[in-house]
C-alpha positions in Angstrom: 0.0 0.0 0.0 2.9 2.4 0.9 4.4 1.7 -2.6 1.2 2.5 -4.4 0.5 5.8 -2.7 3.6 7.6 -4.1 2.7 6.3 -7.5 -0.8 7.8 -7.2 0.7 11.1 -6.0 3.1 11.3 -8.9 0.3 10.5 -11.3 -2.0 13.2 -9.8 0.8 15.8 -10.1 1.5 14.9 -13.7 -2.2 15.3 -14.5 -2.2 18.8 -12.9 0.9 19.9 -14.8 -0.6 18.6 -18.1 -3.9 20.3 -17.4 -2.1 23.6 -16.5 0.0 23.5 -19.7 -3.0 22.6 -21.9 -5.0 25.4 -20.3 -2.3 28.0 -21.0 -2.0 26.8 -24.6 -5.8 26.8 -25.2 -6.3 30.1 -23.4 -3.5 31.7 -25.3 -5.0 30.5 -28.6 -8.4 31.8 -27.7 -6.9 35.1 -26.6 -5.0 35.5 -29.8 -8.1 34.6 -31.9 -10.3 37.0 -29.9 -7.8 39.8 -30.2 -7.5 39.2 -33.9 -11.3 39.4 -34.4 -11.5 42.5 -32.2 -8.7 44.1 -34.2 -10.3 43.2 -37.5 -13.7 44.5 -36.3 -12.0 47.8 -35.3 -10.1 48.0 -38.5 -13.1 47.7 -40.8 -14.8 50.4 -38.9 -12.1 53.0 -39.6 -12.4 55.7 -42.2 -9.2 54.4 -43.9 -10.8 51.0 -44.6 -14.2 52.4 -45.5 -12.7 54.9 -47.9 -10.5 52.2 -49.5 -13.4 49.9 -49.9 -15.6 52.5 -51.4 -12.9 53.6 -53.9 -12.2 49.9 -54.7 -15.9 49.3 -55.5 -16.1 52.3 -57.7 -12.9 51.3 -59.5 -14.3 47.8 -60.0 -17.4 49.2 -61.6 -15.3 51.2 -64.0 -12.9 48.4 -64.9 -15.2 45.4 -65.0 -18.3 47.1 -66.5 -16.6 49.8 -68.6 -18.8 52.4 -66.9 -18.4 55.3 -64.5 -20.4 55.7 -61.3 -21.1 58.8 -59.3 -23.2 59.1 -56.2 -24.7 61.9 -54.1 -23.8 60.5 -50.7 -22.6 57.3 -48.9 -23.2 56.1 -45.4 -21.9 53.1 -43.5 -23.7 50.6 -41.2 -20.9 49.2 -39.2 -22.1 47.6 -36.0 -23.2 44.3 -37.5 -21.6 41.0 -38.5 -21.9 42.1 -42.1 -21.0 45.8 -42.3 -22.5 47.7 -45.2 -21.9 50.8 -47.2 -24.9 52.4 -48.9 -24.4 54.6 -52.0 -27.4 56.9 -52.4 -28.7 58.5 -55.7 -26.2 56.7 -57.9 -25.6 57.7 -61.5 -24.4 54.9 -63.8 -23.0 55.9 -67.2 -21.8 53.5 -69.9 -20.1 55.7 -72.6 -19.5 52.9 -75.1 -23.2 52.1 -75.4 -24.5 55.6 -74.7 -26.7 54.3 -71.9 -27.2 55.6 -68.4 -29.3 54.7 -65.3 -30.3 56.4 -62.1 -30.4 54.1 -59.0 -31.9 55.1 -55.8 -29.6 53.0 -53.6 -26.8 50.5 -53.9 -25.8 48.7 -50.7 -22.4 46.8 -50.5 -22.0 44.2 -47.8 -18.7 42.6 -46.7 -18.0 39.7 -44.3 -15.6 40.2 -41.4 -14.5 36.6 -41.7 -14.2 36.2 -45.4 -14.0 39.5 -47.3 -11.3 41.2 -45.2 -8.8 38.3 -45.1 -9.1 37.8 -48.9 -7.9 41.4 -49.5 -4.4 40.1 -48.6 -4.8 37.5 -51.5 -5.7 40.1 -54.1 -9.4 39.3 -53.8 -12.3 41.6 -53.1 -15.2 39.2 -52.1 -18.4 41.2 -51.5 -20.8 39.1 -49.5 -23.8 41.0 -51.0 -24.8 43.9 -53.3 -28.4 45.2 -53.0 -29.8 47.4 -55.8 -33.0 49.4 -55.2 -34.8 51.7 -57.5 -33.3 51.1 -60.9 -34.8 51.5 -64.4 -33.1 49.4 -67.1 -33.7 48.6 -70.8 -33.0 44.9 -71.7 -32.0 44.3 -75.3 -29.9 41.2 -75.0 -29.6 38.2 -72.6 -25.9 37.8 -73.4 -25.0 41.1 -71.7 -26.6 40.0 -68.5 -24.9 36.6 -68.6 -21.5 38.2 -69.3 -21.9 40.5 -66.3 -22.8 37.7 -64.0 -19.9 35.6 -65.2 -17.5 38.5 -64.4 -18.8 38.7 -60.9 -18.8 35.0 -59.9 -16.5 33.7 -57.2 -13.2 32.6 -58.6 -11.2 29.5 -57.5 -7.7 30.9 -58.0 -5.9 31.0 -54.6 -3.7 33.9 -55.3 -4.5 35.4 -58.8 -2.0 37.5 -60.8 -4.3 40.5 -60.9 -6.8 41.8 -58.3 -10.1 39.8 -58.6 -13.6 40.9 -57.5 -16.5 38.6 -56.9 -20.0 38.9 -55.4 -21.8 36.2 -53.4 -25.3 37.6 -53.5 -27.1 40.2 -55.5 -30.4 41.6 -54.3 -32.8 43.6 -56.5 -35.7 45.6 -55.3 -38.1 47.9 -57.1 -36.3 47.5 -60.4 -38.2 48.3 -63.7 -36.9 46.6 -66.8 -38.2 47.7 -70.2 -37.9 44.6 -72.3 -37.0 45.1 -76.0 -35.6 41.8 -77.1 -35.4 41.4 -80.9 -36.4 38.3 -82.7 -32.8 37.0 -82.9 -32.6 37.1 -79.1 -36.0 35.5 -78.2 -36.9 32.4 -80.2 -37.5 34.2 -83.5 -40.5 36.0 -82.0 -39.1 38.9 -80.1 -40.3 40.1 -76.7 -41.4 43.5 -75.5 -43.1 45.0 -72.5 -42.4 46.0 -68.9 -41.0 43.7 -66.2 -41.0 45.0 -62.6 -38.7 43.1 -60.2 -40.3 43.6 -56.8 -37.7 41.5 -54.9 -35.2 39.2 -56.5 -32.2 37.3 -54.9 -29.3 36.0 -57.0 -26.7 33.8 -55.3 -23.6 33.5 -57.6 -21.7 30.3 -57.6 -18.6 29.5 -59.6 -20.6 27.9 -62.4 -24.2 28.7 -61.9 -26.6 31.1 -60.2 -29.3 30.3 -57.7 -32.4 32.6 -57.9 -35.8 33.4 -56.4 -38.1 36.4 -56.4 -41.3 38.1 -57.4 -42.1 40.1 -60.5 -45.0 42.1 -62.1 -45.6 41.7 -65.9 -47.2 44.5 -67.8 -48.1 44.2 -71.5 -45.4 41.6 -72.1 -45.9 40.7 -75.8 -44.3 38.2 -78.2 -45.2 38.5 -81.9 -48.8 37.2 -82.4 -49.5 36.5 -78.7 -51.9 38.7 -76.6 -50.3 41.0 -74.0 -49.5 39.2 -70.8 -50.2 40.9 -67.5 -50.0 39.6 -63.9 -47.8 38.7 -61.0 -45.0 36.1 -61.2 -43.1 34.5 -58.3 -40.5 31.7 -58.3 -39.7 29.8 -55.2 -36.2 28.6 -56.2 -34.2 27.9 -59.2 -30.7 27.7 -60.8 -29.4 28.8 -64.2 -26.2 29.0 -66.2 -25.3 29.7 -69.8 -26.9 26.4 -71.0 -29.9 25.6 -68.8 -32.4 26.7 -66.1 -34.1 24.6 -63.5 -36.9 26.0 -61.3 -39.5 25.0 -58.8 -42.7 26.5 -57.4 -43.3 29.0 -60.2 -46.6 30.8 -59.9 -48.2 33.2 -62.3 -51.4 35.1 -61.3 -53.7 37.2 -63.4 -56.9 38.3 -61.7 -58.3 34.9 -60.4 -56.3 32.8 -62.9 -53.3 30.9 -61.6 -50.5 28.9 -63.3 -48.3 26.7 -61.1 -45.3 25.1 -62.8 -41.9 23.4 -62.2 -39.3 22.0 -64.6 -36.2 22.6 -66.7 -35.2 24.5 -69.8 -32.1 23.5 -71.7 -30.3 25.7 -74.2 -31.4 29.3 -74.9 -31.0 29.4 -78.7 -33.4 26.5 -79.5 -34.6 25.4 -76.0 -35.6 21.9 -74.9 -38.4 22.0 -72.3 -39.4 19.6 -69.6 -42.3 21.1 -67.7 -45.2 20.1 -65.5 -47.9 22.1 -63.8 -51.5 23.1 -63.2 -53.7 25.8 -64.4 -56.9 27.3 -63.0 -58.6 30.0 -65.1 -62.0 31.7 -65.6 -63.2 31.6 -69.2 -64.9 35.0 -69.0 -61.4 36.6 -68.8 -60.7 35.4 -72.3 -64.1 35.1 -74.0 -66.0 38.0 -72.7 -66.9 39.2 -76.2 -68.6 35.8 -76.8 -70.6 35.7 -73.6 -68.7 32.6 -72.4 -68.0 32.0 -68.7 -67.0 29.1 -66.5 -64.0 27.6 -64.5 -61.2 25.6 -66.1 -58.8 23.4 -64.1 -56.1 21.4 -65.9 -52.8 19.6 -65.2 -50.1 19.0 -67.8 -46.7 17.6 -68.7 -44.8 18.7 -71.8 -41.3 18.0 -73.1 -39.1 18.3 -76.2 -38.0 21.2 -78.4 -40.1 24.3 -77.8 -41.5 24.3 -81.4 -42.1 20.5 -81.4 -43.5 19.9 -77.9 -45.1 16.7 -76.9 -47.1 16.0 -73.8 -50.4 15.1 -72.2 -52.8 16.4 -69.6 -56.3 16.4 -68.2 -58.9 19.2 -68.0 -62.2 19.8 -66.2 -64.7 22.6 -66.6 -67.4 23.6 -64.2 -70.4 25.9 -64.4 -70.0 26.8 -68.0 -72.4 29.2 -69.6 -72.7 30.4 -73.2 -75.3 33.2 -73.3 -78.4 31.5 -71.8 -77.1 27.9 -72.1 -75.5 26.3 -69.0 -73.5 23.1 -68.5 -72.8 21.6 -65.1 -69.4 20.0 -65.9 -67.1 18.8 -68.6 -63.9 16.8 -68.5 -61.5 15.0 -70.7 -57.9 14.4 -71.6 -55.6 15.6 -74.3 -52.4 14.8 -76.1 -50.1 17.5 -77.4 -48.1 17.2 -80.6 -47.3 20.8 -81.3 -48.9 22.7 -82.9 -51.9 20.4 -82.5 -53.8 19.5 -79.4 -55.7 16.2 -79.8 -58.8 15.9 -77.6 -59.5 12.4 -76.4 -63.2 11.9 -75.6 -64.0 15.3 -74.0 -67.5 14.9 -72.5 -69.9 17.2 -70.8 -73.2 17.2 -69.0 -75.7 20.1 -69.1 -79.0 20.9 -67.4 -82.2 18.8 -67.2 -83.8 16.2 -65.1 -81.5 13.5 -63.8 -80.9 10.9 -66.5 -82.3 13.3 -69.2 -79.6 16.0 -69.1 -78.2 17.2 -72.4 -74.9 15.5 -73.0 -72.2 15.7 -75.6 -68.7 14.6 -76.7 -66.0 16.5 -78.5 -63.1 14.7 -80.3 -60.6 16.1 -82.8 -57.5 18.2 -83.2 -57.3 21.9 -82.3 -54.3 24.0 -83.3 -52.4 26.2 -80.8 -51.0 28.5 -83.5 -52.7 30.9 -85.8 -53.7 30.1 -89.3 -53.5 26.3 -88.6 -56.3 23.9 -89.6 -58.6 22.3 -86.9 -60.7 19.2 -87.3 -63.2 18.1 -84.8 -66.5 16.3 -84.3 -69.2 17.0 -81.9 -72.0 14.6 -80.7 -75.0 16.0 -78.8 -77.9 14.4 -77.1 -81.0 16.2 -75.7 -79.5 19.6 -76.4 -82.0 22.3 -75.8 -81.7 25.2 -78.2 -81.9 28.7 -76.7 -80.8 32.3 -77.3 -77.2 31.2 -77.9 -78.1 29.9 -81.4 -80.1 31.4 -84.2 -80.0 33.6 -87.3 -79.2 37.3 -87.4 -82.6 38.5 -88.4 -85.3 40.1 -86.2 -87.9 37.3 -86.8 -85.5 34.4 -87.0 -83.2 35.1 -84.0 -84.6 32.6 -81.4 -84.6 28.8 -82.0 -86.1 26.3 -79.7 -86.1 22.5 -79.8 -84.6 19.3 -78.3 -81.7 18.2 -80.5 -79.5 15.1 -81.0 -76.9 14.4 -83.7 -73.5 15.2 -85.0 -71.6 18.3 -86.2 -68.1 18.3 -87.9 -65.8 21.2 -88.7 -62.6 21.5 -90.7 -60.8 24.8 -91.0 -59.1 27.5 -89.0 -60.1 28.8 -85.6 -57.6 31.5 -85.0 -57.6 34.4 -85.8 -61.1 33.7 -87.0 -63.4 30.8 -87.9 -63.0 30.0 -91.6 -63.7 26.6 -93.0 -66.2 23.9 -93.9 -68.8 22.3 -91.7 -71.5 19.7 -91.9 -74.2 18.4 -89.6 -76.9 15.8 -89.2 -79.4 16.5 -86.5 -82.8 15.4 -85.2 -84.9 18.2 -83.6 -88.1 17.7 -81.6 -90.6 20.5 -81.2 -88.5 22.8 -83.4 -89.6 26.5 -83.3 -88.3 29.8 -84.6 -89.5 32.9 -82.7 -88.9 36.6 -82.7 -86.6 38.0 -80.1 -88.5 41.1 -79.1 -92.0 39.8 -78.5 -91.4 36.1 -78.7 -93.7 35.8 -81.6 -94.0 32.3 -83.2 -92.6 32.4 -86.8 -92.2 28.7 -87.8 -92.2 25.3 -86.2 -92.2 21.5 -86.8 -92.9 18.8 -84.3 -90.2 16.4 -85.6 -87.5 17.6 -87.9 -84.4 15.9 -89.4 -81.9 18.3 -90.9 -78.6 17.6 -92.6 -76.3 19.9 -94.6 -73.0 21.5 -95.2 -71.6 24.9 -95.6 -68.7 27.4 -95.4 -68.0 29.7 -92.5 -66.4 33.0 -92.9 -66.3 34.3 -89.3 -68.4 33.6 -86.3 -71.7 34.9 -87.7 -71.2 34.7 -91.5 -71.4 31.7 -93.9 -73.1 29.9 -96.7 -74.8 26.6 -96.5 -77.2 24.2 -98.1 -79.4 21.8 -96.1 -82.0 19.0 -96.4 -84.9 19.1 -94.1 -87.2 16.1 -93.6 -90.4 16.3 -91.4 -93.0 13.6 -91.7 -93.7 13.2 -95.5 -92.3 16.6 -96.3 -88.8 17.3 -97.7 -87.1 20.6 -98.3 
């Protein structure tokens, strides 16, 4: 026992000495680190550093962008982990392209732990730049891509010349006048106003992460109608060859488009998209007294001008003038520019089991001046004010109708083509619109014929009418 006690005492002393030495080493390291951080924090708050950083940022703008920047005033926000310098009422002038821009605020952020140490390795790494209140005219995507490539983080450890990179770009209240020529936008061109409410760009070495919200005003591409509404993108990435995005939402009044997917190549893009649409028909067919709700989901893929895909659609509470339908649904297959309808059926009004029903099959073009071909079957269809002839005494038709109609011709920009029909009409009547005066009627009429349409209300046709023993 006496022999073991000295051994224990020696062991205890060694442990104390080791702990004391380790404590001094660790304490010294922590003290040095703390002192370095404190000195760094004090240094970045000095006028010398702030003025040097400000001058360096302005020099970068002139060197990298080939532009000069002047500002009304600058102020620093220093007591934070990411100190910032705000440039107010900035004037941007690019002499080569004779363009200029007025910017309400540019805020430059630096990181105490990344940006400052990199200055000793010929790198100015700005943790963020925020731009607020800018008006810009967009005439080429290539100029934007070139600018982002210049500002991306570099991997060279100690470059030969001073390098500048930006980790994040924030845009707020930026108005872009879009004026892309046909050669820049799929041979169709693009014009209008794009307002960037809040947009974040996180620059990587090879690609850019993005998210944000936008407002579209009269955005037009060749034959398409002006596009207006609010657009938001949850997240996405893009580089010079492709773009991937999720949770894209476009809203116009009560209409909503949700979409995710990928676009490869900008010159002749390849699409892989999926999404859902909810729209009210009266927003697009108010001149034709058509209303109702449309809900559809879709998947499309392939070259943008040779898209293929499929989807399903459902309509509710559809009304054309006085005629109402409860619901309609069906599926479709896309082989651009044609949309092939597969058994699109609907149910109208009437007693249960005796509602008017119908089915639409055929091919409908999505481009102007393309031929459509479709066939309609109807059963127990009740004529009303939505059909008739443009004449005071022949404007209201009545009757219970079953049969088929076929059409071959263009739909957009106007109806122009051949049609034919074969119908059986029970209790057929023609009445005047003003006083509902009876003009003509037959209890049981079979009518078949063909004709040519030249617009929604004009056309020529010939018909055979059979009622009882009479034929016309």
